[in-house]
Residue, then its C-alpha position, 0 to 999 in steps of 0.5 A: m067384797l066389803y070390809i067393815t071394821r069396829k075399833e074398841h079399847f080396853s085396859s088390862s094387866h098381865i105377866l108374861r110367864n111360862l110355868n114350864i120353865s125356870e124363873t131365870e129362863n122366864k126373865d131371860l125370855f120375857g125381860k121386863c114383861n116378866n113383871f106385872h104390868g098393863h097396857n091400853y089395848y086397841l082392838e080392831v075387828t074386821i068382817k067381810g061380806t056383801p051388803d044385805a039387799k034389804s038393809g044395805y048393811v054388811m052387818d049392822l054396826k050396833i049389833m057388831n059393837r054389842i057382840i064385841m063388847e059382851e063377848v070380849i071387852d066386858l070380860v077383859d077390861h080392867k082385868f088381870l088376864n092371867e087369871l081369866p078362864m079364857f087364858k087358862d094355860i095360855i101365856p097372854t102375849t099379844e099374839n095369843i090374845a088375838i087368837v083367843f079373841w078370834n076363836i071367841l068371835k068367829t062364830k058370833l060374827k058369822g051370817d049369811n052374807y058376812c064372816l070374821h076377816s081379821i083381828k088386829l090388836f094394838e098393844t102399844e102405838k108401835n106394836s100390833v098383831l094381825y090375825e086372820g084365822d087358821 
């Protein structure tokens, strides 16, 4: 089994706020992240599979890049995440962002010899989330 990873970057802003609790509870729960702020995220998308007999690729990285850009990056880069349809009724924590991206990409990055293995999302140099599906 081979693992192929594509790394991309995007910048987005958000507010961590649960609309079902009070303003005081939100401030206690999310601290300074309860205010409008942004991050320079790095996204690592990893697929796993076996090389195609004809090409030798698990997946052509140009195609993988195009899918990630069109399905995720172009939709979130320089955007306010709380207002995007993909985050409707979802608190855009790094954990939830990774799950949303997984759900978008799991059917797009699936072929006869490969499938999505993991999403790793870096919110900062020190904080990241790894999601490998359900």
